[in-house]
N, C-alpha and C positions, 0 to 999 in steps of 0.2 A: 245853667245849673246842672249838676250831675243828677242823673236819674238814680233811683234806688238800685237798679241793676248795676250801673257803673260803680257805685259806691261799694256794693258787695264784692264785685270783681277786684277792686282795689284792696279790699281787706284780705281777700284770699291771697293775692299776690304778695302782700306784705308779710303775712303770717304763715304761709305754707311751710317754709323751712322748719319752723318750730313745731308744726303740727305733724309732719311726716314721721312715721315710725323710723324710717331709714336715717333721719337726722339731716339729710340734705336732699333737696328736691330733684336733683339730677341722678342720684344713685337710686335706681329703681329695683329693689329686690323682688323676687317672685317665687311662688311655690308655697302651697299650704303646708307641705311636709317640712320645709325649712322654717316657715313662720311658727309652726308648733314647737320648734326647738330654739326660738328666739333668734333665728337666722344664723345659727352655728352651722356653717356650710362650706367654708373655704377649703376644707379638707375632705368633704364628703361627696363622692361621685353621685350624680343623679341627672334627671332630665333637665332641671333648671340650672345646671352648672354654668350656662352662658351668663347668668346674672351674678354669679358668685366667684367662680374660678374656672376659667375655660380649660385649664390643664386637666381637670378631672373628667372632662368629656372623653378622654382617651380610655377611661375605664368603664364608660357607659356605651357598650357596643350593641345598640339596638336601633332599629328603625322606629321612630316614635313621633307622635304629635300630641300636643296638649294645649289646654287653655286654663287660665287662672283668673279669678276675680277677687279683689281685695276691697272691702268696704270699711273705710276709716270712720269710726265713731258714729256709724249709722247714717252718714250723710252721703247721698248719691253723688253730690258735687265733688266729693273727695275720693271717688272710686277709681280703681286702676284695673283695666282689662289687659291681659297679657296672653300671647300665643307664641308657640314655638314648634320647631321641628328639628329632629336630629337624624343624621344619615352617616352610617359607617362607610368610609371610602378607602378601601385598601387598608394601610396601616393607620391612616388618619381618621379622625372623626370630625364631621362638619355639623354646623347648627345655624339656624336662622331664627331670630326672635323679633317680636314686635310688642311694644307696650304703649298704652295710652292712658293718661291720667287727666281727670277733670271733666268738664261738661261743655256745652255748646259755645259759651262765650269765653272760656279759658281752658285751653287744653295743652298738654305737653306730651309729645310722642317721641319714642325712641325705636330705631330700627338697627339691628346688629347682625353681622355675619361673623361666625367664629370657626376656628380650625384648631384642633389639638392633635398632638403626636407623641407617642411614647419614645423618648430619647434612648432609654435603656430599660432593663427589667424593673428598675426601682425609681425611675425618674421620668416625668412627663412635663410637657410645656404646651401652652396654648395662647392664642391671641385672638382679639376680636376688634373689628372696626365698628364704631358707633356713630350714628347720625341722629342728632337731636333737633327737634323743631318745637317752637312755642308760639301759639297763636292766642292773642288776647283781643278783648272787645274794643271797638271804637278807635280812638286815636292812638292807642298803645301800639308800640312797635312789635312786629313779629321778629323772632330770633331763630337762626339756624346755626348749628354747631357740629363740627366733625372732630372726633377724637378716637382714641383706641384704649384698650385695656389688655392686660396680659397676666398670666399666672404660671406657677410651677407647682407640681405635686410630687412629694417624696415619700416613698414607702420605706420608712426607717427600719421597720421590722415587719413580720407577718401580720401583726395586729395594730401597728401604729402608722398613721398617715399624717404628714405635715404639709400644709398648704400655705402659699404666699401669693397674694394677688395685688396688682397695682391698677388703679383706675386713673386715667388721664395723666400719665407721667410725662407731661410736657413742661419744659422750663418756662419760668415766668416771662423771660425775654421773648419767647416765641408765641405767647398766647395773645389772642385777639378777643378774649372774653373772660368772664369771671367764673368759669367752670371749675369746680373744686377738684382737687387731687386727693386720692385716698390710698392708704396702704393697709392691708388686712393680713394678719398672720395668725395661724391657729394649728392645733393638733387634736387628733381624735383617735380613740382606741376602742377596739372590740373587747369588752370585759368578759363576755361569755358568748355562747352561740346566738343568744337572743338580745344582747344588750350592747348598745353603742353610746359612748359619751364623748363630748368634745368641749374645747375651750378655745376662744379666739379673741383678738383685740383688733379694732379698726381705728386708725388715726387719720385725720383729714387736715388739709391746709387751713381750715377754719379754726383750728386749735382744739377740736373736740376729740376725745378718746372714748370709745364705746367698748366695754368689756362684755362678752357674751358667753354663756355656758348653757349646755342643753344635753338631753339624752333621748334615746329612742329605744323602745322595748317591744319586742314581738311577743304578745301575750299568748296567743294560740292561733295556729294555722296561719292565715293571711291577715290577721288583725294586729294593728300596731298602735301603741300609745306614745305620745311625745310630750315633753315639757322643757321649759327653759326660762332663763332670766337674763336681762340685759340692763346695764347701768343707765343708759339713756332713758330718761323718764321713769326709771325704776320699774320697768315693764316685765311682768310675768306672762308666760304663754303656755298654752295647752293645745294639744292636737291629737287627732286620731286618723288612721289610714286603713284602707282595706284593698286588697288585691283580689280581683275576680277575673281570672283568665288573663286576657291581654289588657284589661282595664284596671286603672289604679285611681281610687278616689281618696282625696285627703281634705280634711277640714281642720281649721285652726282658729284660735281666739287669742288675742293679746291685749293686755290692759295698758292703760295710760293713767298716771297718777292724778290727772286733772280732767281729761277729756273723755274718758270712758273706754269702750271696747272696740277693737278692730277685728273684723272677721275675715277669713280667707277660705276659699274653696278651689280645689284643682281637680281636673279630670284629664288623665293621660291614657293614651292607647299605645301600646308598645308591642313590637314583634322582635323576638330574638333573632340575631343574624344566623 
């Protein structure tokens, strides 16, 4: 007979895709600043670009390291810990990321190495190699997967950025697993010196489409407020951020129409090149 622990693990494995805010268990977004804007981020440069659009790393020219923790619905078993580092290297920008979801008896990990390069004054491109591993309790099989993701970023005008990102763009005939593929397209604009707004759409091979919209406003000094909405689970989000010298602290909360609140917190240390 199955123990209660085995049964609980089975339930998590069966229902995780529906519980995750990202919509798919292997697409692991990160960053409380992005979470506060409902993950409107494919066109917005920042420290967590490796999880959203590697091309925008080319506009983030800072030696940085950071950590993020996301707690889904107040359950530690559904928590995600993330860490990363960014390094300017000549004209290129490099990044390394690590993400871990789950708990002792069921965990999913991702390790990635990214590189971004400005192709011209208005166009940048980036690519990242990802390694996924999944470990489960008892007689369940462990899984390892290798894939890549890539993106481009276009400065259409001084105040308008357009981003396109592909996750796991591998033809079905070459796949050895059921890893989802995704396409994200979005645009963002600076409406004033203190206000940024963006809109994007994510489409996956599982047939789902997620529309997201969000804004970021610098209230005073180094204090920022954010808000957003996404159609997956009709989720509203809110966040705040504060810059104190080389340190950046962000906190965000997102709703789920049935399961409650997901909270996120990030801490980043950055040094301008």
